[in-house]
C-alpha positions as CSV (number, residue, x, y, z in Angstrom):
1,M,-1.7,6.1,-23.2
2,I,-5.0,4.9,-21.6
3,F,-3.2,1.9,-20.0
4,Q,-0.5,4.2,-18.7
5,N,-3.1,6.6,-17.1
6,K,-4.8,3.6,-15.4
7,V,-1.5,2.4,-14.0
8,I,-0.7,5.9,-12.7
9,K,-4.1,6.1,-11.0
10,Y,-3.7,2.7,-9.5
11,I,-0.2,3.7,-8.1
12,E,-1.7,6.9,-6.8
13,L,-4.5,5.0,-4.9
14,C,-1.9,2.6,-3.5
15,L,0.3,5.4,-2.2
16,K,-2.8,7.1,-0.6
17,L,-3.6,3.9,1.2
18,V,0.0,3.5,2.4
19,C,-0.1,7.1,3.7
20,I,-3.3,6.5,5.6
21,L,-1.8,3.3,7.2
22,Y,1.5,5.1,7.9
23,K,-0.3,8.0,9.7
24,G,-2.0,5.5,11.9
25,E,-5.5,6.2,10.8
26,G,-6.1,2.5,10.3
27,F,-7.6,0.5,7.5
28,R,-11.3,1.3,7.8
29,Y,-14.6,0.3,6.1
30,F,-15.9,2.8,3.5
31,D,-16.7,6.2,5.0
32,F,-20.3,7.2,4.1
33,G,-20.1,10.5,6.1
34,D,-21.3,10.9,9.7
35,T,-25.0,10.3,8.9
36,G,-24.4,7.3,6.5
37,N,-21.9,5.8,9.0
38,L,-24.5,6.1,11.8
39,L,-27.0,4.3,9.7
40,R,-24.7,1.5,8.5
41,Y,-22.2,1.0,11.3
42,G,-23.9,2.6,14.4
43,S,-21.1,5.2,14.9
44,A,-20.0,8.4,13.2
45,Q,-16.7,6.8,12.2
46,P,-16.4,3.6,10.1
47,P,-15.0,0.6,11.9
48,E,-11.5,-0.7,11.3
49,Y,-10.9,-4.0,9.5
50,N,-9.4,-6.7,11.7
51,L,-6.1,-7.4,9.9
52,S,-4.5,-9.4,12.6
53,K,-5.0,-12.7,10.8
54,V,-4.3,-11.4,7.2
55,F,-1.0,-12.4,5.7
56,V,-0.2,-11.1,2.3
57,P,3.0,-12.0,0.4
58,V,4.6,-8.8,-0.9
59,Y,7.1,-8.6,-3.7
60,I,8.8,-5.3,-4.5
61,A,10.8,-5.0,-7.7
62,G,13.2,-2.2,-8.3
63,A,15.9,-1.1,-10.7
64,E,19.0,0.9,-10.5
65,L,17.4,4.1,-11.8
66,D,14.0,3.4,-10.2
67,P,13.0,6.5,-8.1
68,F,10.5,4.6,-6.0
69,A,12.5,1.4,-5.2
70,P,16.2,2.0,-5.8
71,P,18.6,-0.8,-4.7
72,E,19.5,1.1,-1.5
73,V,15.9,1.0,-0.4
74,L,15.5,-2.7,-1.3
75,M,18.7,-3.5,0.6
76,S,17.5,-1.6,3.7
77,L,14.4,-3.8,3.7
78,H,16.7,-6.8,3.9
79,L,17.9,-5.4,7.3
80,L,14.3,-5.5,8.5
81,G,14.1,-9.3,7.8
82,Y,13.0,-9.2,4.2
83,Y,14.9,-10.9,1.4
84,Y,16.8,-9.0,-1.2
85,V,17.7,-10.8,-4.4
86,Q,20.0,-9.0,-6.8
87,Q,19.5,-10.5,-10.2
88,A,19.9,-9.0,-13.6
89,I,17.2,-10.0,-16.1
90,P,18.5,-10.3,-19.6
91,I,16.7,-8.3,-22.2
């Protein structure tokens, strides 16, 4: 149960990050509040990370009954230039 709670918290944090990036708020350094940011960064807002040279391989696994990554979503990623591999894993 403890492991499951940690996994849920991790997924929740990842989804929050995706939402921040999707809304166009950028991927920023830690926000210490206006005063803390002024002391640390010299501005009220934390600076954005320069991600232009960062390349990260991403693997998304899904299943037929997976509510977050059903086959339709994974196949639509293929249309965007990603690879979709349909392979059953024997149990």
